[in-house]
C-alpha positions in Angstrom: -22.8 47.6 36.5 -26.2 47.8 37.7 -28.4 45.0 37.3 -30.4 46.2 33.9 -27.0 46.8 32.4 -26.0 43.0 33.3 -29.0 41.5 32.3 -28.8 43.5 28.7 -25.3 42.2 28.8 -26.3 38.8 29.3 -29.2 38.9 26.7 -26.9 40.0 24.2 -24.4 37.4 24.9 -27.0 34.6 24.9 -28.4 36.0 21.3 -24.8 36.1 19.9 -24.3 32.5 21.1 -27.5 31.1 19.9 -26.8 33.0 16.5 -23.0 31.7 16.5 -24.2 28.1 17.3 -26.9 28.1 14.4 -24.3 29.3 12.0 -21.6 26.6 12.7 -24.5 24.0 12.6 -23.3 22.9 16.1 -26.3 20.4 16.8 -25.3 18.8 13.3 -21.6 18.5 14.2 -22.4 17.0 17.7 -24.5 14.3 16.4 -22.1 13.5 13.7 -19.2 13.4 16.4 -21.9 11.0 18.6 -22.6 8.6 15.8 -18.8 8.3 15.1 -17.8 7.6 18.4 -20.8 5.1 19.0 -19.6 3.4 15.5 -15.7 3.6 16.6 -16.7 1.6 19.8 -18.0 -1.6 17.9 -14.2 -2.9 16.6 -13.0 -1.8 20.2 -15.6 -3.9 21.9 -15.2 -6.8 19.6 -11.2 -6.7 20.1 -11.7 -6.6 23.8 -14.4 -9.1 23.8 -11.6 -11.4 21.5 -8.6 -10.9 23.7 -10.7 -11.4 26.8 -11.8 -15.1 25.7 -8.4 -16.2 24.4 -7.2 -16.3 28.1 -8.5 -18.6 30.6 -7.7 -15.9 33.2 -10.5 -13.5 32.1 -13.3 -16.3 31.5 -15.4 -14.8 34.6 -15.0 -11.1 33.2 -15.9 -12.5 29.5 -19.0 -13.9 31.1 -20.1 -11.0 32.7 -19.1 -8.7 29.8 -21.2 -11.2 27.6 -24.4 -10.8 29.9 -23.8 -7.2 30.1 -23.8 -6.9 26.6 -27.1 -9.3 25.9 -28.8 -7.3 28.6 -28.3 -3.7 27.4 -28.1 -4.2 23.5 -30.7 -7.0 22.5 -34.1 -5.9 22.9 -36.6 -8.0 25.1 -39.5 -9.9 23.8 -43.1 -9.2 24.9 
């Protein structure tokens, strides 16, 4: 296969891929999966924080976890 034929094959495959992605609404499905994953992380983090705060062994980790949550999720003033 020479260079122009290889380029035509890649261009044809790219067109096919983009058309197929549009037909199956890949971007909308990806956004839905992202939202669902983030929504599922909230109960997981809540349970992890509850379990960590129930045992005194994890008090240092619990404090670090709370500081990390506050510094990343709560917006700054000013």
